LODREN-684083 format. One record per residue: residue number from 0; chain; x, y, z of N, C-alpha, C in turn. Coordinates in nm, 3 decimals. Example, Ala and Ser with C-alpha at 12.3 -4.5 7.8 and 13.67 -1.06 7.14 Angstrom:
<rs>
0  A  1.319  -0.569  0.780  1.230  -0.450  0.780  1.320  -0.330  0.780
1  A  1.285  -0.225  0.708  1.367  -0.106  0.714  1.290  0.003  0.787
</rs>
This chain:
<rs>
0  A  0.422  2.477  -0.115  0.313  2.364  -0.141  0.378  2.194  -0.125
1  A  0.294  2.165  -0.029  0.316  1.997  -0.033  0.337  1.943  -0.138
2  A  0.364  1.769  -0.105  0.389  1.694  -0.237  0.291  1.600  -0.189
3  A  0.189  1.547  -0.274  0.070  1.449  -0.185  0.141  1.300  -0.251
4  A  0.114  1.244  -0.212  0.029  1.067  -0.237  -0.047  1.027  -0.248
5  A  -0.076  0.930  -0.310  -0.206  0.838  -0.232  -0.210  0.817  -0.091
6  A  -0.123  0.775  -0.058  -0.106  0.676  0.066  -0.149  0.844  0.159
7  A  -0.043  0.949  0.153  -0.109  1.129  0.208  -0.226  1.122  0.200
8  A  -0.308  1.135  0.132  -0.489  1.133  0.102  -0.565  1.074  0.124
9  A  -0.554  0.910  0.131  -0.596  0.803  0.174  -0.596  0.809  0.401
10  A  -0.502  0.849  0.422  -0.526  0.905  0.580  -0.572  0.999  0.590
11  A  -0.561  1.119  0.507  -0.685  1.211  0.590  -0.857  1.126  0.537
12  A  -0.867  1.083  0.478  -0.960  1.003  0.462  -1.016  0.914  0.542
13  A  -0.939  0.806  0.613  -0.957  0.751  0.713  -0.958  0.773  0.819
14  A  -0.865  0.922  0.885  -0.910  0.956  1.009  -0.815  1.126  0.981
15  A  -0.888  1.253  0.938  -0.848  1.347  0.983  -0.724  1.394  1.064
16  A  -0.751  1.315  1.215  -0.626  1.326  1.322  -0.525  1.277  1.276
17  A  -0.494  1.144  1.233  -0.411  1.110  1.237  -0.324  1.126  1.113
18  A  -0.413  1.270  1.000  -0.344  1.353  0.909  -0.291  1.435  0.993
19  A  -0.360  1.473  1.139  -0.248  1.605  1.113  -0.134  1.525  1.229
20  A  -0.167  1.424  1.286  -0.056  1.400  1.380  0.023  1.360  1.240
21  A  0.083  1.258  1.200  0.134  1.240  1.077  0.184  1.372  1.003
22  A  0.147  1.438  0.934  0.158  1.519  0.811  0.173  1.675  0.854
23  A  0.088  1.724  0.958  0.126  1.877  1.013  0.126  1.929  1.090
24  A  0.182  1.815  1.187  0.190  1.841  1.310  0.370  1.748  1.316
25  A  0.315  1.659  1.269  0.456  1.578  1.199  0.498  1.513  1.312
26  A  0.422  1.429  1.445  0.469  1.380  1.514  0.550  1.252  1.535
27  A  0.748  1.251  1.602  0.748  1.188  1.554  0.751  1.061  1.672
28  A  0.674  0.917  1.639  0.693  0.801  1.791  0.796  0.722  1.739
29  A  0.863  0.615  1.800  0.933  0.527  1.760  0.870  0.434  1.688
30  A  0.900  0.473  1.560  0.799  0.317  1.409  0.772  0.230  1.526
31  A  0.661  0.178  1.408  0.629  0.050  1.508  0.552  -0.029  1.343
32  A  0.613  -0.119  1.306  0.599  -0.179  1.219  0.476  -0.328  1.212
33  A  0.396  -0.346  1.152  0.307  -0.406  1.178  0.383  -0.595  1.103
34  A  0.376  -0.675  1.153  0.340  -0.756  1.067  0.292  -0.820  0.896
35  A  0.184  -0.761  0.898  0.158  -0.762  0.788  0.209  -0.659  0.699
36  A  0.278  -0.476  0.717  0.370  -0.479  0.677  0.509  -0.505  0.640
37  A  0.539  -0.573  0.759  0.683  -0.631  0.736  0.649  -0.772  0.549
38  A  0.562  -0.816  0.624  0.585  -0.912  0.536  0.530  -0.891  0.344
39  A  0.444  -0.800  0.415  0.453  -0.729  0.212  0.552  -0.689  0.127
40  A  0.626  -0.632  0.295  0.753  -0.597  0.187  0.835  -0.694  0.164
41  A  0.829  -0.780  0.261  0.943  -0.900  0.197  0.946  -0.971  0.033
42  A  0.772  -0.959  0.056  0.734  -1.006  -0.041  0.745  -0.957  -0.229
43  A  0.723  -0.800  -0.173  0.737  -0.731  -0.301  0.910  -0.737  -0.347
44  A  1.007  -0.740  -0.275  1.182  -0.778  -0.264  1.170  -0.892  -0.346
45  A  1.102  -0.986  -0.299  1.145  -1.119  -0.394  1.079  -1.067  -0.542
46  A  0.984  -1.014  -0.568  0.941  -0.976  -0.709  0.958  -0.912  -0.738
47  A  1.040  -0.803  -0.676  1.134  -0.736  -0.758  1.254  -0.781  -0.795
48  A  1.332  -0.848  -0.716  1.405  -0.928  -0.747  1.404  -0.974  -0.892
49  A  1.290  -1.077  -0.888  1.250  -1.204  -1.008  1.264  -1.099  -1.145
50  A  1.218  -0.998  -1.111  1.193  -0.936  -1.263  1.312  -0.835  -1.242
51  A  1.372  -0.773  -1.185  1.482  -0.732  -1.179  1.620  -0.782  -1.274
52  A  1.571  -0.948  -1.243  1.705  -1.065  -1.287  1.665  -1.071  -1.403
53  A  1.520  -1.042  -1.513  1.508  -1.095  -1.644  1.520  -1.006  -1.599
54  A  1.511  -0.853  -1.628  1.543  -0.754  -1.730  1.729  -0.754  -1.784
55  A  1.788  -0.837  -1.745  1.950  -0.906  -1.741  1.896  -1.051  -1.817
56  A  1.806  -1.104  -1.882  1.773  -1.170  -1.914  1.839  -1.335  -1.791
57  A  1.880  -1.293  -1.702  1.809  -1.420  -1.594  1.695  -1.489  -1.537
58  A  1.639  -1.577  -1.545  1.532  -1.606  -1.468  1.602  -1.718  -1.353
59  A  1.515  -1.698  -1.238  1.571  -1.770  -1.079  1.474  -1.907  -1.071
60  A  1.509  -2.003  -1.043  1.431  -2.101  -1.026  1.343  -2.032  -0.943
61  A  1.257  -2.062  -0.942  1.197  -2.013  -0.769  1.224  -2.083  -0.599
62  A  1.337  -2.151  -0.638  1.400  -2.198  -0.530  1.496  -2.078  -0.481
63  A  1.521  -2.037  -0.566  1.626  -1.946  -0.537  1.551  -1.787  -0.501
64  A  1.391  -1.713  -0.598  1.341  -1.650  -0.520  1.305  -1.689  -0.353
65  A  1.245  -1.797  -0.310  1.234  -1.848  -0.213  1.351  -1.827  -0.076
66  A  1.420  -1.864  -0.158  1.572  -1.849  -0.031  1.595  -1.695  -0.006
67  A  1.583  -1.650  -0.105  1.595  -1.494  -0.129  1.517  -1.426  0.015
68  A  1.360  -1.479  -0.021  1.237  -1.413  0.055  1.333  -1.441  0.222
69  A  1.310  -1.620  0.232  1.369  -1.679  0.397  1.499  -1.597  0.398
70  A  1.604  -1.514  0.334  1.727  -1.475  0.375  1.706  -1.355  0.424
71  A  1.579  -1.278  0.375  1.538  -1.127  0.364  1.432  -1.121  0.456
72  A  1.380  -1.213  0.468  1.255  -1.219  0.603  1.364  -1.253  0.765
73  A  1.459  -1.300  0.775  1.543  -1.358  0.894  1.639  -1.208  0.856
74  A  1.690  -1.179  0.778  1.802  -1.066  0.824  1.780  -0.889  0.840
75  A  1.583  -0.901  0.818  1.492  -0.820  0.842  1.436  -0.775  0.994
76  A  1.386  -0.933  1.039  1.269  -0.908  1.099  1.372  -0.871  1.262
77  A  1.283  -0.752  1.311  1.326  -0.774  1.472  1.153  -0.782  1.541
78  A  1.224  -0.808  1.672  1.091  -0.877  1.749  0.992  -0.745  1.790
79  A  1.045  -0.617  1.798  0.938  -0.580  1.782  0.789  -0.521  1.700
80  A  0.815  -0.614  1.579  0.696  -0.615  1.475  0.566  -0.668  1.561
81  A  0.465  -0.546  1.521  0.324  -0.594  1.644  0.291  -0.653  1.555
82  A  0.213  -0.784  1.611  0.123  -0.814  1.609  -0.022  -0.845  1.641
83  A  -0.125  -0.795  1.546  -0.272  -0.743  1.574  -0.330  -0.828  1.608
84  A  -0.361  -0.948  1.563  -0.435  -1.084  1.567  -0.339  -1.150  1.624
85  A  -0.344  -1.143  1.736  -0.218  -1.215  1.833  -0.246  -1.385  1.860
86  A  -0.358  -1.453  1.752  -0.371  -1.598  1.770  -0.300  -1.667  1.584
87  A  -0.233  -1.546  1.574  -0.141  -1.573  1.428  0.024  -1.588  1.494
88  A  0.105  -1.639  1.478  0.247  -1.641  1.535  0.369  -1.558  1.402
89  A  0.470  -1.499  1.393  0.547  -1.480  1.278  0.559  -1.620  1.168
90  A  0.558  -1.699  1.241  0.583  -1.809  1.124  0.512  -1.827  1.046
91  A  0.289  -1.799  1.109  0.175  -1.817  0.975  0.248  -1.722  0.952
92  A  0.268  -1.630  0.899  0.307  -1.494  0.823  0.407  -1.557  0.711
93  A  0.515  -1.570  0.749  0.624  -1.595  0.661  0.548  -1.718  0.567
94  A  0.490  -1.840  0.626  0.466  -1.919  0.527  0.299  -1.854  0.482
95  A  0.226  -1.776  0.508  0.177  -1.714  0.388  0.207  -1.637  0.271
96  A  0.353  -1.557  0.320  0.460  -1.474  0.215  0.507  -1.575  0.129
97  A  0.588  -1.675  0.195  0.646  -1.780  0.035  0.541  -1.815  0.016
98  A  0.347  -1.905  0.057  0.319  -1.972  -0.089  0.262  -1.810  -0.152
99  A  0.275  -1.662  -0.109  0.217  -1.600  -0.197  0.288  -1.588  -0.330
100  A  0.419  -1.617  -0.335  0.546  -1.618  -0.411  0.518  -1.727  -0.510
101  A  0.491  -1.845  -0.422  0.509  -1.939  -0.481  0.440  -1.943  -0.600
102  A  0.248  -1.958  -0.552  0.130  -1.902  -0.628  0.191  -1.805  -0.738
103  A  0.225  -1.691  -0.727  0.273  -1.569  -0.803  0.364  -1.622  -0.970
104  A  0.505  -1.746  -0.873  0.581  -1.745  -0.976  0.520  -1.869  -1.028
105  A  0.453  -1.968  -1.040  0.347  -2.057  -1.115  0.276  -2.080  -1.203
106  A  0.166  -1.917  -1.163  0.106  -1.887  -1.249  0.171  -1.806  -1.391
107  A  0.266  -1.716  -1.355  0.322  -1.640  -1.448  0.450  -1.689  -1.498
108  A  0.537  -1.755  -1.477  0.635  -1.814  -1.546  0.623  -1.895  -1.661
109  A  0.689  -1.843  -1.792  0.840  -1.823  -1.731  0.803  -1.616  -1.788
110  A  0.736  -1.531  -1.716  0.721  -1.435  -1.732  0.714  -1.309  -1.837
111  A  0.672  -1.422  -1.921  0.728  -1.336  -2.112  0.587  -1.248  -2.101
112  A  0.517  -1.266  -2.036  0.358  -1.189  -2.109  0.422  -1.030  -2.141
113  A  0.503  -0.946  -2.066  0.483  -0.765  -2.094  0.685  -0.821  -2.062
114  A  0.672  -0.709  -2.191  0.847  -0.609  -2.106  0.831  -0.553  -2.049
115  A  0.916  -0.547  -1.923  0.903  -0.489  -1.748  0.986  -0.322  -1.808
116  A  0.907  -0.235  -1.803  0.997  -0.106  -1.803  1.076  0.019  -1.685
117  A  0.979  -0.112  -1.594  1.035  -0.047  -1.504  1.072  -0.080  -1.271
118  A  1.038  0.002  -1.216  1.047  -0.184  -1.130  1.060  -0.011  -0.950
119  A  0.950  -0.039  -0.909  0.964  0.073  -0.789  0.940  0.215  -0.903
120  A  0.898  0.187  -0.997  0.933  0.304  -1.077  0.814  0.449  -1.011
121  A  0.960  0.546  -0.978  0.874  0.697  -0.917  0.832  0.754  -1.033
122  A  0.669  0.817  -0.989  0.595  0.854  -1.075  0.572  1.025  -1.019
123  A  0.555  1.155  -1.062  0.522  1.220  -1.078  0.355  1.250  -1.132
124  A  0.273  1.346  -1.126  0.198  1.379  -1.109  0.165  1.575  -1.087
125  A  0.062  1.630  -1.198  0.065  1.762  -1.135  -0.118  1.748  -1.205
126  A  -0.124  1.835  -1.094  -0.323  1.846  -1.085  -0.317  2.043  -1.086
127  A  -0.369  2.078  -1.189  -0.377  2.220  -1.188  -0.185  2.278  -1.065
128  A  -0.157  2.272  -1.084  -0.031  2.269  -0.952  -0.009  2.185  -0.875
129  A  -0.165  2.112  -0.828  -0.063  2.085  -0.723  0.047  1.884  -0.772
130  A  0.075  1.896  -0.698  0.209  1.782  -0.677  0.162  1.638  -0.640
131  A  0.208  1.554  -0.650  0.175  1.425  -0.616  0.261  1.291  -0.649
132  A  0.322  1.256  -0.617  0.402  1.164  -0.617  0.386  0.994  -0.596
133  A  0.436  0.892  -0.633  0.396  0.791  -0.659  0.503  0.648  -0.681
134  A  0.485  0.564  -0.621  0.584  0.457  -0.727  0.533  0.320  -0.718
135  A  0.560  0.247  -0.870  0.482  0.194  -0.888  0.563  0.033  -0.904
136  A  0.497  -0.052  -0.914  0.572  -0.210  -0.804  0.593  -0.243  -0.937
137  A  0.571  -0.272  -1.059  0.609  -0.278  -1.198  0.514  -0.197  -1.312
138  A  0.631  -0.201  -1.376  0.594  -0.116  -1.492  0.594  -0.125  -1.627
139  A  0.478  -0.213  -1.697  0.510  -0.314  -1.841  0.447  -0.234  -1.907
140  A  0.526  -0.279  -2.048  0.423  -0.288  -2.198  0.402  -0.400  -2.261
141  A  0.328  -0.456  -2.329  0.236  -0.548  -2.396  0.310  -0.550  -2.565
142  A  0.327  -0.671  -2.618  0.315  -0.665  -2.700  0.225  -0.607  -2.767
143  A  0.116  -0.583  -2.797  0.038  -0.463  -2.866  0.027  -0.338  -2.803
144  A  0.073  -0.307  -2.747  0.116  -0.232  -2.713  0.060  -0.141  -2.575
145  A  -0.020  -0.259  -2.532  -0.058  -0.194  -2.321  0.041  -0.138  -2.281
146  A  0.056  -0.080  -2.198  0.099  -0.059  -2.107  0.019  -0.043  -1.938
147  A  0.090  -0.145  -1.888  0.025  -0.175  -1.787  0.091  -0.121  -1.690
148  A  0.030  -0.132  -1.561  0.051  -0.055  -1.411  0.021  -0.184  -1.342
149  A  0.156  -0.248  -1.264  0.097  -0.335  -1.190  0.126  -0.319  -1.009
150  A  0.023  -0.369  -0.940  0.040  -0.342  -0.835  0.043  -0.471  -0.712
151  A  0.120  -0.531  -0.677  0.139  -0.636  -0.553  0.057  -0.639  -0.450
152  A  -0.060  -0.692  -0.358  -0.118  -0.690  -0.249  -0.105  -0.815  -0.206
153  A  -0.070  -0.798  -0.017  -0.067  -0.937  0.028  -0.190  -0.928  0.130
154  A  -0.248  -0.856  0.167  -0.380  -0.851  0.214  -0.480  -0.943  0.238
155  A  -0.530  -0.958  0.308  -0.649  -1.094  0.281  -0.794  -1.011  0.253
156  A  -0.749  -0.896  0.229  -0.933  -0.853  0.125  -0.933  -0.876  0.028
157  A  -0.993  -0.869  -0.073  -1.024  -0.943  -0.184  -1.119  -0.831  -0.223
158  A  -1.132  -0.701  -0.297  -1.230  -0.645  -0.306  -1.318  -0.617  -0.409
159  A  -1.412  -0.583  -0.461  -1.533  -0.580  -0.526  -1.443  -0.550  -0.689
160  A  -1.495  -0.620  -0.793  -1.428  -0.478  -0.879  -1.502  -0.398  -0.931
161  A  -1.612  -0.374  -0.856  -1.613  -0.242  -0.919  -1.552  -0.147  -0.815
162  A  -1.508  -0.163  -0.704  -1.444  -0.081  -0.597  -1.308  -0.092  -0.681
163  A  -1.224  -0.120  -0.781  -1.115  -0.117  -0.838  -1.170  -0.055  -0.921
164  A  -1.302  -0.058  -0.984  -1.311  0.042  -1.104  -1.285  0.195  -1.078
165  A  -1.292  0.181  -0.933  -1.313  0.333  -0.864  -1.151  0.338  -0.796
166  A  -1.097  0.275  -0.789  -0.953  0.302  -0.753  -0.916  0.368  -0.770
167  A  -0.803  0.513  -0.680  -0.758  0.606  -0.739  -0.626  0.555  -0.741
168  A  -0.540  0.548  -0.680  -0.421  0.542  -0.645  -0.349  0.482  -0.802
169  A  -0.428  0.341  -0.886  -0.345  0.357  -0.958  -0.392  0.439  -1.146
170  A  -0.478  0.485  -1.095  -0.542  0.555  -1.201  -0.497  0.681  -1.205
171  A  -0.428  0.715  -1.067  -0.322  0.841  -1.072  -0.201  0.818  -1.147
172  A  -0.193  0.702  -1.123  0.003  0.715  -1.197  -0.035  0.710  -1.327
173  A  -0.152  0.626  -1.355  -0.178  0.638  -1.524  -0.201  0.751  -1.572
174  A  -0.267  0.887  -1.476  -0.220  1.059  -1.488  -0.076  1.044  -1.527
175  A  0.065  1.038  -1.483  0.124  1.028  -1.425  0.275  0.950  -1.588
176  A  0.181  0.835  -1.613  0.243  0.789  -1.689  0.212  0.846  -1.814
177  A  0.082  0.895  -1.898  0.083  0.983  -1.977  0.133  1.135  -2.036
178  A  0.173  1.148  -1.895  0.160  1.306  -1.858  0.407  1.287  -1.885
179  A  0.448  1.179  -1.851  0.542  1.139  -1.843  0.651  1.101  -1.987
180  A  0.496  1.038  -2.086  0.521  0.971  -2.178  0.475  0.994  -2.312
181  A  0.441  1.100  -2.404  0.319  1.114  -2.472  0.289  1.081  -2.535
182  A  0.276  0.952  -2.591  0.277  0.824  -2.692  0.222  0.718  -2.598
183  A  0.189  0.736  -2.480  0.135  0.616  -2.399  -0.014  0.646  -2.473
184  A  -0.102  0.578  -2.532  -0.266  0.581  -2.567  -0.346  0.447  -2.514
185  A  -0.245  0.331  -2.461  -0.349  0.261  -2.381  -0.306  0.224  -2.277
186  A  -0.367  0.201  -2.181  -0.354  0.153  -2.021  -0.431  0.039  -1.908
187  A  -0.386  -0.058  -1.896  -0.441  -0.117  -1.838  -0.369  -0.126  -1.668
188  A  -0.482  -0.093  -1.577  -0.444  -0.109  -1.444  -0.467  -0.263  -1.417
189  A  -0.373  -0.328  -1.345  -0.323  -0.472  -1.288  -0.339  -0.488  -1.146
190  A  -0.388  -0.587  -1.046  -0.374  -0.587  -0.913  -0.329  -0.752  -0.925
191  A  -0.270  -0.773  -0.860  -0.205  -0.908  -0.796  -0.238  -0.905  -0.622
192  A  -0.388  -0.968  -0.600  -0.421  -1.017  -0.488  -0.345  -1.171  -0.461
193  A  -0.226  -1.132  -0.389  -0.145  -1.283  -0.375  -0.171  -1.346  -0.303
194  A  -0.252  -1.292  -0.178  -0.272  -1.425  -0.032  -0.375  -1.500  -0.163
195  A  -0.448  -1.438  -0.213  -0.564  -1.491  -0.287  -0.543  -1.550  -0.429
196  A  -0.421  -1.530  -0.488  -0.374  -1.617  -0.633  -0.469  -1.532  -0.708
197  A  -0.511  -1.428  -0.681  -0.588  -1.367  -0.838  -0.591  -1.222  -0.852
198  A  -0.549  -1.193  -0.984  -0.501  -1.099  -1.034  -0.677  -1.034  -1.143
199  A  -0.682  -0.882  -1.093  -0.782  -0.841  -1.133  -0.709  -0.701  -1.241
200  A  -0.798  -0.638  -1.347  -0.779  -0.525  -1.443  -0.910  -0.433  -1.408
201  A  -0.837  -0.331  -1.477  -0.925  -0.247  -1.461  -0.885  -0.154  -1.608
202  A  -0.989  -0.015  -1.675  -0.938  0.015  -1.758  -1.030  0.203  -1.715
203  A  -1.003  0.299  -1.757  -1.009  0.418  -1.739  -1.021  0.464  -1.833
204  A  -1.132  0.490  -1.895  -1.169  0.634  -1.983  -1.108  0.754  -1.999
205  A  -1.136  0.834  -2.050  -1.136  0.998  -2.027  -1.201  1.064  -1.950
206  A  -1.284  1.020  -1.928  -1.452  1.054  -1.911  -1.392  1.011  -1.706
207  A  -1.358  0.890  -1.694  -1.294  0.848  -1.564  -1.187  0.981  -1.538
208  A  -1.121  0.974  -1.580  -0.978  1.016  -1.581  -1.011  1.137  -1.575
209  A  -1.103  1.228  -1.599  -1.149  1.393  -1.622  -1.212  1.355  -1.429
210  A  -1.273  1.294  -1.395  -1.348  1.271  -1.275  -1.243  1.276  -1.167
211  A  -1.167  1.179  -1.197  -1.044  1.181  -1.112  -0.995  1.279  -1.058
212  A  -0.894  1.374  -1.109  -0.834  1.456  -1.135  -0.967  1.551  -1.089
213  A  -1.090  1.582  -1.123  -1.166  1.680  -1.007  -1.187  1.650  -0.906
214  A  -1.202  1.475  -0.863  -1.211  1.466  -0.766  -1.123  1.488  -0.619
215  A  -1.043  1.455  -0.682  -0.885  1.440  -0.638  -0.803  1.594  -0.635
216  A  -0.806  1.690  -0.697  -0.796  1.841  -0.667  -0.944  1.873  -0.549
217  A  -1.086  1.834  -0.528  -1.115  1.864  -0.478  -1.080  1.838  -0.324
218  A  -1.052  1.681  -0.252  -1.026  1.681  -0.154  -0.883  1.737  -0.128
219  A  -0.775  1.747  -0.235  -0.607  1.837  -0.191  -0.670  1.943  -0.141
220  A  -0.832  2.094  -0.135  -0.834  2.160  -0.119  -0.907  2.144  -0.023
221  A  -1.005  2.072  0.032  -1.076  2.042  0.125  -0.950  1.984  0.272
222  A  -0.837  1.945  0.237  -0.742  1.928  0.317  -0.660  2.053  0.319
223  A  -0.653  2.126  0.172  -0.607  2.272  0.299  -0.672  2.380  0.364
224  A  -0.836  2.318  0.352  -0.941  2.422  0.405  -0.916  2.364  0.577
225  A  -0.899  2.227  0.582  -0.894  2.192  0.725  -0.795  2.212  0.808
226  A  -0.633  2.248  0.706  -0.508  2.317  0.742  -0.540  2.407  0.811
227  A  -0.593  2.524  0.772  -0.609  2.624  0.789  -0.697  2.685  0.947
228  A  -0.839  2.614  0.886  -0.907  2.645  1.073  -0.836  2.481  1.156
229  A  -0.758  2.427  1.114  -0.703  2.367  1.246  -0.801  2.225  1.285
230  A  -0.928  2.186  1.199  -0.992  2.116  1.177  -0.956  1.961  1.128
231  A  -0.975  1.886  1.225  -0.892  1.759  1.209  -0.983  1.639  1.303
232  A  -1.103  1.607  1.326  -1.128  1.541  1.457  -1.086  1.391  1.435
233  A  -1.098  1.297  1.445  -1.093  1.151  1.468  -1.181  1.054  1.432
234  A  -1.154  0.960  1.409  -1.298  0.878  1.287  -1.245  0.808  1.302
235  A  -1.327  0.699  1.359  -1.317  0.657  1.446  -1.320  0.464  1.331
236  A  -1.188  0.365  1.309  -1.298  0.222  1.261  -1.187  0.093  1.294
237  A  -1.233  0.061  1.207  -1.158  -0.090  1.234  -1.031  -0.075  1.223
238  A  -0.922  0.045  1.179  -0.802  0.002  1.120  -0.732  0.092  1.238
239  A  -0.828  0.156  1.369  -0.746  0.228  1.503  -0.646  0.154  1.535
240  A  -0.684  -0.049  1.521  -0.615  -0.107  1.554  -0.413  -0.084  1.503
241  A  -0.417  -0.104  1.425  -0.312  -0.053  1.425  -0.232  0.089  1.373
242  A  -0.361  0.177  1.419  -0.277  0.349  1.435  -0.190  0.322  1.479
243  A  -0.050  0.410  1.548  0.061  0.447  1.574  0.057  0.512  1.624
244  A  -0.088  0.590  1.648  -0.106  0.769  1.714  -0.199  0.659  1.815
245  A  -0.248  0.584  1.843  -0.344  0.526  1.986  -0.302  0.614  2.055
246  A  -0.212  0.627  2.097  -0.178  0.668  2.258  -0.208  0.805  2.301
247  A  -0.158  0.860  2.165  -0.217  1.033  2.212  -0.399  1.107  2.135
248  A  -0.457  0.934  2.079  -0.586  0.964  2.055  -0.712  1.004  2.161
249  A  -0.795  1.041  2.202  -0.857  1.050  2.307  -0.975  0.937  2.319
250  A  -0.988  0.945  2.184  -1.100  0.771  2.208  -1.024  0.665  2.180
251  A  -0.902  0.649  2.176  -0.832  0.492  2.210  -0.680  0.491  2.273
252  A  -0.703  0.597  2.370  -0.579  0.570  2.410  -0.632  0.482  2.563
253  A  -0.711  0.520  2.583  -0.807  0.414  2.707  -0.729  0.242  2.676
254  A  -0.745  0.205  2.566  -0.745  0.072  2.522  -0.566  0.026  2.544
255  A  -0.527  0.172  2.482  -0.405  0.177  2.477  -0.257  0.136  2.662
256  A  -0.358  0.163  2.769  -0.342  0.202  2.874  -0.423  0.081  3.012
257  A  -0.560  -0.004  2.860  -0.556  -0.075  2.966  -0.503  -0.215  2.950
258  A  -0.421  -0.211  2.793  -0.328  -0.309  2.747  -0.216  -0.311  2.811
259  A  -0.178  -0.239  2.937  -0.048  -0.210  2.975  -0.080  -0.244  3.132
260  A  -0.202  -0.322  3.160  -0.244  -0.270  3.341  -0.251  -0.467  3.318
261  A  -0.181  -0.473  3.426  -0.167  -0.632  3.501  -0.382  -0.622  3.514
262  A  -0.418  -0.743  3.499  -0.572  -0.768  3.475  -0.666  -0.797  3.614
263  A  -0.561  -0.775  3.796  -0.593  -0.706  3.849  -0.599  -0.570  3.892
264  A  -0.554  -0.478  3.816  -0.502  -0.362  3.809  -0.633  -0.286  3.718
265  A  -0.616  -0.395  3.585  -0.781  -0.346  3.491  -0.899  -0.371  3.593
266  A  -0.936  -0.489  3.669  -1.049  -0.496  3.741  -1.075  -0.394  3.821
267  A  -0.970  -0.384  3.898  -1.014  -0.254  3.987  -1.033  -0.148  3.959
268  A  -1.028  -0.117  3.828  -1.042  0.050  3.764  -1.141  0.036  3.701
269  A  -1.218  -0.073  3.663  -1.405  -0.059  3.662  -1.466  -0.101  3.709
270  A  -1.558  -0.006  3.661  -1.688  0.009  3.762  -1.757  -0.104  3.763
271  A  -1.789  -0.143  3.850  -1.911  -0.261  3.913  -2.050  -0.200  3.855
</rs>
């Protein structure tokens, strides 16, 4: 039986064909990292260093964290990092990531709001025999006993509160935390939308958790049925531009081909 994750479930919801390529056929393509993902990884690394050092009573100055971010960016950068929004340069993304770190540091310093229990904390969830796994950016506990599950976002998108109140990922992590430590009674889910310098929070009732479990099990069973029937239709969305399987998709491969053509060849192939 496969081990699921929020990202695995989301890939099916976003596009069943993407799920088939990724998890059923396990098509191996040359990995193409988008600049958004690259920037997000470097910012996550910087914040992880900040809190990992704090656990050993070392408070880094903002300048030190920015220097770490710069070194990580320069060490990890590759020319094949994909930039979909071609009007922006790598420097634009670098500066955006740096601003995320500055805003976060200035908002929360000296970082004594809670005690960090885990960074990139691996968590397992059991839903009636179905196994899920995830990683929590930061798990913390406040003085009032509340556990906090923190998630860092570097996307340009700022969701509405009602969407976060229905978010699956961190609520699944809550289930895992409650299973792992039986004394967990109060949990708050915390998102840091770093580009917007905005913190958003949500809590789940026992009824919310029960409904989430039922919905997630139903989705896993739907995926299982799709595997049995080999039924994975393509689903076109705005996310297609970032999909690494564009060249294999009947609905998208023409876009890839025309991008590779010269302008004259493209015009000669276009019907009048």
